[in-house]
N, CA, C and O atoms as a MOPAC input file, in Angstrom:
PM7 MOZYME 1SCF
protein

 N    -16.75600 1    -5.57900 1     9.88700 1
 C    -15.81600 1    -6.71400 1    10.05600 1
 C    -15.27500 1    -7.62400 1     8.45000 1
 O    -14.11700 1    -7.96700 1     8.20900 1
 N    -16.22700 1    -7.79700 1     7.74000 1
 C    -16.06500 1    -8.44400 1     6.62700 1
 C    -15.19700 1    -7.66200 1     5.35300 1
 O    -14.55800 1    -8.31700 1     4.53000 1
 N    -15.27300 1    -6.28200 1     5.32900 1
 C    -14.19000 1    -5.30900 1     4.98500 1
 C    -13.14100 1    -5.44700 1     5.42000 1
 O    -12.23400 1    -5.53500 1     4.59300 1
 N    -12.83000 1    -5.51800 1     6.69400 1
 C    -11.35000 1    -5.57000 1     7.49400 1
 C    -10.92300 1    -6.77600 1     6.68700 1
 O    -10.11700 1    -6.77400 1     5.75600 1
 N    -11.39500 1    -7.51100 1     7.04200 1
 C    -11.23800 1    -9.26500 1     6.31800 1
 C    -10.73900 1    -9.58700 1     5.04400 1
 O     -9.86200 1   -10.40800 1     4.77300 1
 N    -11.55200 1    -8.67000 1     4.09100 1
 C    -11.01500 1    -8.65500 1     2.69500 1
 C     -9.93300 1    -8.07400 1     2.53800 1
 O     -9.11100 1    -8.59300 1     1.78400 1
 N     -9.63600 1    -6.87300 1     3.18400 1
 C     -8.58700 1    -5.62300 1     3.01100 1
 C     -7.52200 1    -6.49400 1     3.59800 1
 O     -6.48700 1    -6.56600 1     2.93600 1
 N     -7.58100 1    -7.18300 1     4.74100 1
 C     -6.32700 1    -8.00100 1     5.02000 1
 C     -5.99300 1    -8.77300 1     4.04100 1
 O     -4.88400 1    -8.46800 1     3.60200 1
 N     -6.57100 1    -9.80600 1     3.41300 1
 C     -6.24400 1   -10.86400 1     2.82000 1
 C     -5.68900 1    -9.84700 1     1.46200 1
 O     -4.47100 1    -9.77000 1     1.30300 1
 N     -6.41000 1    -9.25100 1     0.71600 1
 C     -5.85600 1    -8.26500 1     0.02100 1
 C     -4.39200 1    -7.81500 1     0.16300 1
 O     -3.42700 1    -7.93300 1    -0.59200 1
 N     -4.56500 1    -7.18500 1     1.54200 1
 C     -2.71300 1    -6.80500 1     1.73500 1
 C     -1.64900 1    -7.83400 1     1.94400 1
 O     -0.49500 1    -7.65000 1     1.55700 1
 N     -2.03700 1    -8.90800 1     2.55100 1
 C     -1.55400 1   -10.02300 1     2.76600 1
 C     -0.83800 1   -10.66400 1     1.62700 1
 O      0.28200 1   -11.15100 1     1.78100 1
 N     -1.50300 1   -10.67100 1     0.41900 1
 C     -1.25300 1   -11.26900 1    -0.73800 1
 C     -0.57700 1   -10.16900 1    -1.50900 1
 O      0.27900 1   -10.49900 1    -2.33000 1
 N     -0.82600 1    -9.08000 1    -1.36200 1
 C      0.42700 1    -8.15500 1    -1.82100 1
 C      1.47400 1    -8.23600 1    -1.14400 1
 O      2.43800 1    -8.52000 1    -1.85400 1
 N      1.68100 1    -8.12900 1    -0.22300 1
 C      2.90600 1    -8.69900 1     0.49700 1
 C      3.61300 1    -9.52000 1    -0.00100 1
 O      4.67300 1    -9.34100 1    -0.60000 1
 N      2.86800 1   -10.81700 1     0.29500 1
 C      3.30500 1   -11.90200 1    -0.46100 1
 C      4.00900 1   -11.85400 1    -1.50100 1
 O      5.20200 1   -12.13400 1    -1.61900 1
 N      3.20200 1   -11.46000 1    -2.35300 1
 C      4.01500 1   -10.95900 1    -3.96600 1
 C      5.20600 1   -10.17500 1    -3.88900 1
 O      6.04100 1   -10.14800 1    -4.79200 1
 N      5.28800 1    -9.57400 1    -2.88400 1
 C      6.34400 1    -8.14200 1    -2.64300 1
 C      7.33200 1    -9.29800 1    -2.29800 1
 O      8.04800 1    -9.35100 1    -3.29900 1
 N      7.78000 1   -10.30200 1    -1.38100 1
 C      8.57800 1   -11.48300 1    -1.37700 1
 C      9.25600 1   -12.04800 1    -2.44400 1
 O     10.47700 1   -12.10000 1    -2.58700 1
 N      8.16200 1   -12.58500 1    -3.38700 1
 C      8.54000 1   -13.16000 1    -4.71900 1
 C      9.37300 1   -12.21400 1    -5.78900 1
 O     10.33300 1   -12.49500 1    -6.50800 1
 N      8.65100 1   -11.01300 1    -5.62100 1
 C      8.84200 1   -10.22600 1    -6.87300 1
 C     10.20000 1    -9.70600 1    -6.17600 1
 O     10.58000 1    -8.79600 1    -6.91200 1
 N     11.09300 1    -9.84100 1    -5.13800 1
 C     11.62200 1    -8.68500 1    -4.58400 1
 C     13.15700 1    -9.64300 1    -5.40900 1
 O     14.20800 1    -9.09100 1    -5.73200 1
 N     12.96800 1   -10.54600 1    -5.51100 1
 C     14.25000 1   -11.19100 1    -6.67100 1
 C     14.58300 1   -10.39400 1    -8.06600 1
 O     15.66900 1   -10.06000 1    -8.54000 1
 N     13.00800 1   -10.18000 1    -8.63200 1
 C     13.03400 1    -9.73700 1    -9.86400 1
 C     13.49200 1    -8.28700 1   -10.17000 1
 O     14.22400 1    -7.59700 1    -9.46000 1
 N     12.96500 1    -7.97400 1   -11.27900 1
 C     13.06200 1    -6.38200 1   -11.45800 1
 C     13.18100 1    -5.56000 1   -10.80600 1
 O     12.84800 1    -5.95000 1    -9.68700 1
 N     13.55200 1    -4.29800 1   -10.77100 1
 C     12.74600 1    -3.13600 1    -9.71800 1
 C     11.39100 1    -2.59900 1   -10.36000 1
 O     10.68300 1    -1.83800 1    -9.70100 1
 N     11.02500 1    -2.99700 1   -11.66100 1
 C      9.61600 1    -2.83600 1   -12.12400 1
 C      8.99200 1    -3.91400 1   -11.36100 1
 O      8.10100 1    -3.49100 1   -10.62500 1
 N      9.17900 1    -5.15600 1   -11.30700 1
 C      8.33200 1    -6.02800 1   -10.22500 1
 C      7.79500 1    -5.91800 1    -9.00300 1
 O      6.64800 1    -6.12100 1    -8.60500 1
 N      9.32800 1    -5.37400 1    -8.14800 1
 C      9.17400 1    -4.84000 1    -7.18500 1
 C      8.50400 1    -3.49900 1    -6.94900 1
 O      7.98100 1    -3.31200 1    -5.85100 1
 N      8.47600 1    -2.74400 1    -7.68200 1
 C      7.65600 1    -1.27800 1    -7.65100 1
 C      6.52600 1    -1.79300 1    -7.56100 1
 O      5.91700 1    -1.73300 1    -6.49300 1
 N      5.98600 1    -2.42600 1    -8.68500 1
 C      4.59100 1    -2.74900 1    -9.47500 1
 C      3.89800 1    -3.45400 1    -7.95600 1
 O      2.75600 1    -3.07000 1    -7.70600 1
 N      4.45900 1    -4.33100 1    -7.07600 1
 C      3.82900 1    -4.96600 1    -5.94700 1
 C      3.81000 1    -3.84200 1    -4.95700 1
 O      2.71200 1    -3.62300 1    -4.44600 1
 N      4.75300 1    -3.13200 1    -4.60900 1
 C      5.03100 1    -2.11300 1    -3.77100 1
 C      3.40500 1    -0.66600 1    -4.35900 1
 O      2.81900 1     0.28700 1    -3.84500 1
 N      3.39700 1    -1.04300 1    -5.00400 1
 C      2.15200 1     0.31900 1    -5.64200 1
 C      1.14600 1    -0.39900 1    -5.37600 1
 O      0.21600 1     0.17900 1    -4.81300 1
 N      1.02000 1    -1.62900 1    -5.63300 1
 C     -0.24000 1    -2.59800 1    -5.65100 1
 C     -0.83200 1    -2.47200 1    -4.49700 1
 O     -2.04400 1    -2.25800 1    -4.48500 1
 N      0.12100 1    -2.60800 1    -2.92000 1
 C      0.06900 1    -2.74200 1    -1.79500 1
 C     -0.31600 1    -0.97100 1    -0.81000 1
 O     -0.88400 1    -0.61900 1     0.22400 1
 N      0.37600 1    -0.37900 1    -1.88100 1
 C     -0.27100 1     1.17000 1    -1.27300 1
 C     -1.43800 1     1.37500 1    -1.64100 1
 O     -2.22200 1     1.61900 1    -0.72300 1
 N     -1.96300 1     1.36200 1    -2.95500 1
 C     -3.22700 1     1.13200 1    -3.25000 1
 C     -4.25300 1     0.67600 1    -2.37500 1
 O     -5.12100 1     1.38000 1    -1.85700 1
 N     -4.07100 1    -0.71700 1    -2.22900 1
 C     -5.04300 1    -1.46000 1    -0.73000 1
 C     -5.00600 1    -0.98900 1     0.31000 1
 O     -5.97700 1    -1.21800 1     1.03300 1
 N     -3.83000 1    -0.08400 1     0.88400 1
 C     -3.91100 1     0.37300 1     2.17400 1
 C     -4.65800 1     2.03500 1     1.94900 1
 O     -5.14600 1     2.68000 1     2.87700 1
 N     -4.60800 1     2.42100 1     0.74200 1
 C     -5.17900 1     3.72000 1     0.82800 1
 C     -6.35800 1     3.56900 1     0.55500 1
 O     -7.06200 1     4.55200 1     0.78600 1
 N     -7.09400 1     2.25100 1    -0.06500 1
 C     -8.25800 1     1.98700 1     0.11000 1
 C     -8.83600 1     1.64900 1     1.48000 1
 O     -9.88300 1     2.06600 1     1.97400 1
 N     -8.07700 1     0.93500 1     1.91300 1
 C     -8.40500 1     0.65400 1     3.65400 1
 C     -8.59900 1     2.14100 1     4.35400 1
 O     -9.60200 1     2.25800 1     5.05700 1
 N     -7.72600 1     3.28900 1     4.22200 1
 C     -7.43800 1     4.21700 1     4.41800 1
 C     -9.13100 1     5.19100 1     3.94400 1
 O     -9.90300 1     5.84800 1     4.64200 1
 N     -9.12900 1     4.89400 1     2.68100 1
 C    -10.58900 1     5.72100 1     2.43900 1
 C    -12.07500 1     4.93100 1     2.97000 1
 O    -13.16500 1     5.45700 1     3.19600 1
 N    -11.70500 1     3.59400 1     3.06600 1
 C    -12.88400 1     3.21200 1     3.67900 1
 C    -12.91900 1     2.84200 1     5.29600 1
 O    -13.41800 1     1.85800 1     5.84200 1
 N    -12.24600 1     3.92200 1     5.84500 1
 C    -12.00600 1     4.26300 1     7.44200 1
 C    -11.91900 1     3.26300 1     8.25100 1
 O    -12.37900 1     3.20400 1     9.39100 1
 N    -10.98200 1     1.99300 1     7.34400 1
 C    -10.06200 1     1.04600 1     8.36600 1
 C     -9.67700 1     1.76600 1     9.51800 1
 O     -9.97300 1     2.96000 1     9.52600 1
 N     -9.01200 1     1.24300 1    10.60700 1
 C     -8.30400 1     1.94200 1    11.30500 1
 C     -6.69300 1     1.62600 1    11.41500 1
 O     -6.27200 1     0.48000 1    11.57400 1
 N     -5.90900 1     2.69200 1    11.31900 1
 C     -4.99400 1     2.45200 1    10.69200 1
 C     -3.98200 1     1.49300 1    11.73600 1
 O     -3.08100 1     0.81300 1    11.24600 1
 N     -4.27800 1     1.52800 1    13.43400 1
 C     -3.41200 1     0.43800 1    13.92600 1
 C     -3.96400 1    -0.93700 1    13.41100 1
 O     -3.28300 1    -1.89700 1    13.77100 1
 N     -4.94800 1    -1.19500 1    12.71800 1
 C     -5.09200 1    -2.70200 1    12.17300 1
 C     -4.49000 1    -2.93900 1    11.08700 1
 O     -4.28000 1    -4.14500 1    10.95900 1
 N     -4.07400 1    -2.24900 1    10.14800 1
 C     -2.92100 1    -2.22900 1     8.76800 1
 C     -1.32600 1    -2.24700 1     9.78200 1
 O     -0.53400 1    -3.18600 1     9.70400 1
 N     -1.12400 1    -1.14500 1    10.60100 1
 C     -0.10700 1    -1.28100 1    11.08600 1
 C      0.44200 1    -3.31600 1    11.72600 1
 O      1.32100 1    -4.13900 1    11.47100 1
 N     -0.48600 1    -3.22100 1    12.40100 1
 C     -0.75300 1    -4.86900 1    12.90500 1
 C     -0.44300 1    -5.71900 1    11.89500 1
 O      0.02600 1    -6.83000 1    12.14600 1
 N     -0.65100 1    -5.33100 1    10.73600 1
 C     -0.36000 1    -6.45000 1     9.40800 1
 C      0.77700 1    -6.33300 1     9.36000 1
 O      1.14200 1    -7.50800 1     9.33900 1
 N      1.91400 1    -5.55300 1     9.31500 1
 C      3.22800 1    -5.43600 1     9.01500 1
 C      4.18900 1    -5.50100 1     9.80200 1
 O      5.19300 1    -4.80800 1     9.64200 1
 N      4.03700 1    -6.38600 1    10.83300 1
 C      4.95300 1    -6.14200 1    12.26600 1
 C      5.76600 1    -7.15700 1    11.78100 1
 O      5.75600 1    -8.10400 1    12.56800 1
 N      6.70500 1    -7.41500 1    10.47800 1
 C      7.53900 1    -8.31400 1    10.21900 1
 C      8.61400 1    -7.09400 1    10.32700 1
 O      8.28200 1    -5.91000 1    10.37000 1
 N      9.91100 1    -7.55400 1    10.36400 1
 C     11.19500 1    -6.24700 1     9.77300 1
 C     11.24600 1    -6.15300 1     8.36300 1
 O     11.84400 1    -5.10900 1     8.10100 1
 N     10.90100 1    -6.74900 1     7.31000 1
 C     10.95400 1    -6.65900 1     6.10400 1
 C      9.73200 1    -6.05900 1     5.90600 1
 O      9.82400 1    -5.43600 1     4.84900 1
 N      8.19700 1    -5.87300 1     6.56900 1
 C      7.81000 1    -4.64100 1     6.08000 1
 C      7.66200 1    -3.57700 1     6.28500 1
 O      6.56300 1    -3.02700 1     6.21300 1
 N      9.18200 1    -2.77000 1     6.72600 1
 C      9.14400 1    -1.44300 1     7.12300 1
 C      8.60300 1    -0.16200 1     6.08700 1
 O      8.12200 1     0.93400 1     6.37600 1
 N      8.85200 1    -0.69400 1     4.97100 1
 C      8.30900 1     0.14200 1     3.69100 1
 C      6.74900 1     0.30300 1     4.05200 1
 O      6.31900 1     1.44900 1     4.17700 1
 N      6.02500 1    -0.61100 1     4.19600 1
 C      4.49000 1    -0.67700 1     4.32700 1
 C      4.05700 1    -0.11000 1     5.34800 1
 O      2.97300 1     0.47200 1     5.31400 1
 N      4.77400 1    -0.16100 1     6.40900 1
 C      4.19200 1     0.33700 1     7.66300 1
 C      4.72300 1     1.89800 1     7.27900 1
 O      4.12400 1     2.67800 1     8.02000 1
 N      5.57800 1     2.56600 1     6.43700 1
 C      5.84200 1     3.49500 1     5.95800 1
 C      4.83900 1     4.17100 1     4.57200 1
 O      4.93900 1     5.39100 1     4.44500 1
 N      4.12400 1     3.61100 1     3.79700 1
 C      3.27900 1     3.44700 1     2.99300 1
 C      1.65100 1     3.39000 1     4.20100 1
 O      0.64700 1     3.66700 1     3.54500 1
 N      1.42700 1     3.17900 1     5.28200 1
 C      0.38700 1     3.08100 1     6.18600 1
 C      0.37700 1     4.59000 1     6.18100 1
 O     -0.27700 1     5.47500 1     5.62900 1
 N      1.49200 1     4.49800 1     7.12300 1
 C      1.83000 1     6.18400 1     7.76500 1
 C      1.22400 1     7.40400 1     6.52400 1
 O      0.17400 1     8.03800 1     6.63600 1
 N      2.02300 1     7.48100 1     5.58500 1
 C      1.66500 1     8.25000 1     4.46900 1
 C      0.28100 1     8.14800 1     4.28900 1
 O     -0.37300 1     9.11800 1     4.67100 1
 N     -0.38200 1     7.10300 1     3.74500 1
 C     -1.78000 1     6.93800 1     3.67400 1
 C     -2.27900 1     7.98900 1     4.84300 1
 O     -2.95100 1     8.93900 1     4.44300 1
 N     -2.06200 1     7.91700 1     5.96000 1
 C     -3.18600 1     8.16200 1     6.68300 1
 C     -2.82500 1     9.61800 1     7.18400 1
 O     -3.40200 1    10.15900 1     8.12800 1
 N     -1.74800 1    10.22300 1     6.40500 1
 C     -1.71700 1    11.60000 1     6.84600 1
 C     -2.20200 1    12.57900 1     5.34600 1
 O     -1.98900 1    13.76900 1     5.11700 1
 N     -2.88700 1    11.57600 1     4.53100 1
 C     -3.76300 1    12.09200 1     3.35800 1
 C     -5.11900 1    11.90900 1     3.93000 1
 O     -5.53200 1    10.93600 1     4.56100 1
 N     -5.90100 1    13.26500 1     3.53300 1
 C     -7.44700 1    13.27100 1     3.93600 1
 C     -8.05400 1    11.87700 1     3.52200 1
 O     -7.46600 1    10.94700 1     2.97000 1
 N     -9.42600 1    11.95700 1     3.93600 1
 C    -10.35900 1    10.49600 1     3.77400 1
 C    -11.55400 1    11.55400 1     3.03500 1
 O    -12.13200 1    12.58100 1     3.39100 1
 N    -11.55800 1    10.89700 1     2.11100 1
 C    -13.04700 1    11.58100 1     1.08300 1
 C    -13.81800 1    11.04500 1     1.80900 1
 O    -13.68200 1    10.37100 1     2.83000 1
 N    -15.31000 1    11.63100 1     0.78900 1
 C    -16.59200 1    11.29900 1     1.40600 1
 C    -17.40000 1    10.50700 1     0.26500 1
 O    -18.23000 1     9.62900 1     0.50500 1
 N    -16.85300 1    11.16500 1    -1.62300 1
 C    -17.04200 1    10.52500 1    -2.46600 1
 C    -16.62500 1     9.28000 1    -2.82500 1
 O    -15.82800 1     8.63100 1    -2.14700 1
 N    -17.07300 1     8.92900 1    -3.76800 1
 C    -16.31900 1     7.63400 1    -4.22800 1
 C    -15.26900 1     8.23600 1    -5.72800 1
 O    -14.15600 1     7.82700 1    -6.05900 1
 N    -16.03000 1     9.19300 1    -6.31500 1
 C    -14.98900 1     9.62100 1    -7.20800 1
 C    -13.68500 1    10.05000 1    -6.89900 1
 O    -12.66400 1     9.98900 1    -7.58500 1
 N    -13.93800 1    10.66200 1    -5.33600 1
 C    -12.21900 1    11.32500 1    -4.90700 1
 C    -11.63800 1    10.10500 1    -4.04800 1
 O    -10.42000 1     9.98600 1    -3.92400 1
 N    -12.46900 1     9.26200 1    -3.49500 1
 C    -11.76300 1     7.92000 1    -2.73600 1
 C    -10.82100 1     7.58300 1    -3.83900 1
 O     -9.65200 1     7.94500 1    -3.70500 1
 N    -11.30600 1     6.69700 1    -5.31000 1
 C    -10.92300 1     6.16400 1    -6.08200 1
 C     -9.55000 1     7.48100 1    -6.89500 1
 O     -8.45600 1     7.20100 1    -7.38500 1
 N    -10.01700 1     8.45000 1    -6.78700 1
 C     -8.65600 1     9.90600 1    -7.17500 1
 C     -7.49800 1     9.71500 1    -6.67600 1
 O     -6.37800 1     9.81800 1    -7.17700 1
 N     -8.04000 1     9.26800 1    -5.07800 1
 C     -6.64300 1     9.05600 1    -3.99200 1
 C     -5.99300 1     7.96800 1    -4.03100 1
 O     -4.76700 1     7.96900 1    -3.92200 1
 N     -6.79400 1     6.70800 1    -4.21500 1
 C     -6.14200 1     5.84000 1    -4.63900 1
 C     -5.13600 1     5.64700 1    -5.36300 1
 O     -4.02200 1     5.42100 1    -4.89200 1
 N     -5.41900 1     5.71700 1    -6.74200 1
 C     -4.90300 1     6.01100 1    -7.72800 1
 C     -3.92700 1     7.02300 1    -7.88200 1
 O     -3.19000 1     6.88000 1    -8.85800 1
 N     -3.71000 1     8.17000 1    -7.04600 1
 C     -2.73200 1     9.27700 1    -6.94800 1
 C     -1.46700 1     8.31700 1    -6.31600 1
 O     -0.40900 1     8.13300 1    -6.91800 1
 N     -1.78300 1     7.76600 1    -5.03000 1
 C     -0.81900 1     7.41700 1    -3.91500 1
 C     -0.38900 1     5.67800 1    -4.37400 1
 O      0.48000 1     4.97600 1    -3.85500 1
 N     -1.14300 1     5.39600 1    -5.28200 1
 C     -0.32400 1     4.36300 1    -5.71100 1
 C      0.55800 1     4.35200 1    -7.06100 1
 O      1.46400 1     3.56200 1    -7.32700 1
 N      0.12500 1     5.31000 1    -7.77000 1
 C      1.37100 1     6.14100 1    -8.33400 1
 C      2.29000 1     6.67500 1    -8.34300 1
 O      3.12500 1     6.63000 1    -9.24700 1
 N      2.39400 1     7.66400 1    -6.77500 1
 C      3.48000 1     8.14600 1    -6.41600 1
 C      4.33000 1     6.92100 1    -5.66100 1
 O      5.56100 1     6.90900 1    -5.66000 1
 N      3.61200 1     6.01000 1    -5.09300 1
 C      4.48400 1     5.18000 1    -4.23800 1
 C      5.26200 1     4.20300 1    -5.68700 1
 O      6.36100 1     3.75700 1    -5.35900 1
 N      4.88800 1     3.87900 1    -7.00800 1
 C      5.32200 1     3.38500 1    -7.84400 1
 C      6.92100 1     4.49800 1    -8.25200 1
 O      8.12100 1     4.26700 1    -8.39600 1
 N      6.24600 1     5.42800 1    -8.29400 1
 C      7.17700 1     6.20100 1    -8.92200 1
 C      8.24900 1     6.89900 1    -7.68900 1
 O      9.11700 1     7.66400 1    -8.10900 1
 N      8.19100 1     6.67600 1    -6.45200 1
 C      9.04300 1     7.06000 1    -5.18900 1
 C      9.77000 1     5.59200 1    -5.59100 1
 O     10.95100 1     5.76600 1    -5.89100 1
 N      9.45600 1     4.58100 1    -5.64600 1
 C     10.12900 1     3.47700 1    -5.89200 1
 C     10.93700 1     3.02800 1    -6.79300 1
 O     12.09000 1     2.62300 1    -6.64700 1
 N     10.26900 1     3.11300 1    -7.79000 1
 C     11.22300 1     3.21900 1    -9.01600 1
 C     12.47900 1     4.28700 1    -8.99900 1
 O     13.65600 1     3.92800 1    -8.97400 1
 N     12.08900 1     5.50400 1    -9.01500 1
 C     13.35600 1     6.17600 1    -8.59500 1
 C     14.17200 1     5.59100 1    -7.88700 1
 O     15.07300 1     4.99100 1    -8.47300 1
 N     14.13200 1     5.56700 1    -6.33600 1
 C     14.82100 1     4.57600 1    -5.58200 1
 C     15.60200 1     3.43000 1    -6.35200 1
 O     16.83300 1     3.43100 1    -6.38700 1
 N     15.00500 1     2.66800 1    -6.83200 1
 C     15.29100 1     1.37700 1    -7.39000 1
 C     16.72400 1     1.91200 1    -8.63300 1
 O     17.78400 1     1.37600 1    -8.95500 1
 N     16.18500 1     2.92300 1    -8.94300 1
 C     17.12800 1     3.13100 1   -10.41500 1
 C     17.99700 1     4.10200 1   -10.27900 1
 O     18.51700 1     4.46300 1   -11.33500 1
 N     18.42500 1     4.81200 1    -9.02600 1
 C     19.17100 1     5.82800 1    -8.61400 1
 C     20.94500 1     5.22000 1    -8.48300 1
 O     22.03100 1     5.79800 1    -8.43800 1
 N     20.63900 1     4.20100 1    -8.46400 1
 C     22.09500 1     3.38800 1    -8.01100 1
 C     23.18000 1     3.30000 1    -9.07100 1
 O     24.24400 1     2.73500 1    -8.81900 1

């Protein structure tokens, strides 16, 4: 239960940072998105129920984080720490890349 609370705090902090960075550059927004993506994938790899994460992102402006959660849970869950870390890093990088491409294609 402590793990879920810690993950919830980290996710909410990242979500709060998203709101502040939204007014700045696309780099800041994408950094916030990728940080949150990493926390989502960490939760996924630690066995946190998807429903608990979706509940954190009920606000209308959190749709991107719901999509990230769905994407994370479509990815496999690994049993070794090294594969879990690789999964988190890859997911974080992909989230940043997708965000950056979207923000800079205008």
